[in-house]
Steps between C-alpha positions, in 0.01 A plus 500: 500500500267660759497296836131403471503456111461121516186559723360757256559257218265254666212729379636503151535123498143457627363733229696323223368160621140629515459557868321828440311525825651554851335531839721708731479494884674815661828457686860634500688179445302440182522869377742425203263240372191721554665800334624300201164332445312834525739692265511224236274610212374149415389391847167582661519531876273508795589607853324275753597550863373162645723223378250225543242680293757619253606134415134400452430794283800391280359144503162639380662684220697196395182280507353723237805569270688176549811716499771514770434785757790627717448562883759716670538545885748607758693273742387337823152383565371677189610184300314274740173697430528389133487130600116435473481636143831326414351159623174563308687584188723182528199265543284689247790524252500871460818682379651755752847636528564577873784741552591555872772747608726372789787607713852377404562155647745626775218708656255219542424429877715781615224702672459715199159629394267326255727192485383133481622188309359564165671230284255234412234674714208345298630144563347246257210728406692668215635362163858610580685751721813700414736715696691779326855605599541799737759669294461597134828635403667191367393409145421145614229640739344687218500180292350308794213760545407504144520122475278457804238748388472327170470153663243633754277666247513198258406280789191707588379420147623148439236231575368485762506877541547627841678746745882534507689692778816703467645635835712821429749616755543880458758720681463874555465746349154404383395803324647701195693809596370850386500535121587133446331359202386131528598339177419155352740293299311395186767231447413298800544123438186324380466128516193363340347167604383296206237250605355200323152359475479140612319248279382149566615222291305306247556188715343652798183605307477154351486344856291776628229443231500121585427596863247763396302239296509251788322742732123567473476779762734793429517826681702823467562718813641854476664671799599870532639650192470820285510368143151600388578356156482153660124526492476460128688171465343342807149602374580324169613185683196499729252577230631259236612213707266518802774551754384685833730799575497612862606859568521687831425874469876577524566276204384763250353224286144594399282358219140391488539140594781537763433330824530791756258385780696187598578646837120508562396155395814316615410587862231229459531197737315278250752217439329362189483840341871577569591159388329565169730801448816308565756551215726253346739757365558868599713762339578798721677832442542833683595550852279501818139378519252693732249219524571272805211279385661440170834414661333261746292340214805421287699370798221256599383396154848462340540489121723225350704763314584861586695720251605840642618767265749720671816674386615546850763242582362436846290191544163639632221238570212657703251229388744224614425311169774617266638232253659729229649851509522670163747799505339691203266793471130437541417679179733284301381173648136568455531642154698194401248271676206666314675478166588134538164397629333685211719313250430160680124577493534560128676176440342277756152638554346592849727310732391720799132412519549327831583831652179670407300349779776605735498846367115523546535394864722793575300746291174395666656538851633838411170633360292362789729633759524846339104526495467365856764744634348782319152437633648452847671833501188672346297405808781523765551775752728794437847350543854501365415215252203698359711823477774321305238360259365852437847653457606221254191528294543871449880499414564703188631331181874495440582580861738341745371337816761467780377260765610527865585187691307329770123506411484745199685265256296205638163664454604615141614154421164346604302767306713520193486766221330566171694347226432775263627807690871434434591559864861410611549372857803567716551370854803447732473127522871431501495512881135599540578758771279786595792747486550706191169451329408861478855601404504244224179632357642847504791371301248338257321824453816698448604274203180494296227718362250233591271528803648314788246376768648374821270292723644488840409414866531743782794334683692478174417867424596654831820281522603643151340852501849643436435397156314826465789693669643641186457771237426283201143364552344475152144560396441149377543343845180374665508336848198311644552442869294233671502614864364238731714624794745223514641183345165331418662201343565364847116494564472293180761238486488201726720512808511855637121549489464241779757672727415726788789727388339555154404866516807640686786302372392385147227738369680785696209746476588850381299814488687685211334670213682612172360854473788681667754287314338608181489861601868502577581320170269718281287189410126555433309315777177326449294296752232229484343289768193346327436315174315811372776739585763264335293480186451874472871571578630246235308679231758792485793336704669349190481820296840638397628808691817667584483393860529153663179381672435273792166343579492374860211239538401438861375153568427289806760231535290253706216520247740445217638200676161352550405553131822317401417202728152485340657495157735213602201297632310564174762309297575215750293249298553664161490257196 
């Protein structure tokens, strides 16, 4: 057996377990991993020099495909640079296989180059970490390597999905000698993980329907999730039984009567209006919620019952109202609920008439706030808010909209999208950081033929512009950069906007433009600084091409902050 054969077989094992994409960061210690991945006929590889960007590109790919993507890097601080994407993947539940090369254990902290403590480097922000043996000659070591690879890949895909780390000590020589052929053992050991689908008992549903019937005001809230099929069954429940369904933009639940402007009208300070919306029972599913107003509303106007559908074993209760946790899939639960309610309706007649008035309250508030916001933006000054409205209105059908954190995702959540365009939303809301947004969108675009539009702020863009530092930028990538010369969110949120240190230490004014970055990366650069210029540029911006495009929209941050303050005042007494 060749000395590095067990390392080369890692690629074979990945390929047989459907890890067909690998992001490779250059380095000598990881050379055997890199060479075996590149030379394996069933693995598609990408060479990305910046480890932080590389990991986010891999995350963006896995967001689209829902398949495990391998990330390979060398020893030392290279592994630490993967940490932001690993943390995002952990909390967003995205499957990544992190393979870090390392020095043998006897050389750690011996003043040798590119050497740090890499075991358990990601702490608790990873599903599990493994450390392979440093010597591969004994048959037990081969058995351990294959067993660990099987377990790690299985873990990335078992619910909840997430990143798994394998630290791999590798001794010299790192490279094949002249004329050496890298071979793959097709008989590597494969261990399949057989999962089961959990079901709820008949006894549970009997008690649940007793509770359901005892409550007049019922509400469904959907957090971040990517199951676009959930819209159909929730639409049926809402339409047939008059149940309001609240959906943030990142929930990917869109149908005609969905409540999507809740973040707008729940900012109201009108106590009687808010009290009228108070639910008796809520059912929640999905992960994070963008709307702070919704979270504060539920925390203040607490329901008597709160059922949360979540296969994750962790007890997660952001509304502080949880009474029941159901560890089943959302699709299974709501399909069962709809079928059972339909049968009960057939047998018992309309038992949900009480909910129709409650449904009308939410529908009326949603429609009034949409119209009021639309009229406000129509008459407002040129600002970020107005720009995002125009961008969202012109998004092409069947496209992907990747929303940057800070203000872009918040603006988009207030504005909403057309329910008929079949647009899928992605956003890194696991940790909600500004790092890696552009790189994640690049990963999205590399994994689909659909048009991918990334809406991003200037601080986020320049922080992650190495996302464009590679040779793979596809023609279906569109970046819309809102450049207000700093972190404008700090002018908008309460607290920093009242401090004398606001501009220098929070907004951190910058004078960068994206034109030179685009020239270096071979990205077609476009520019707009007025409503008319934006309107004209968007007419052709979304057209398919062989080249990535970036539209930099220059906007005044102080005017944008003032427009947002006027918007908030407009809805203070909403009812």
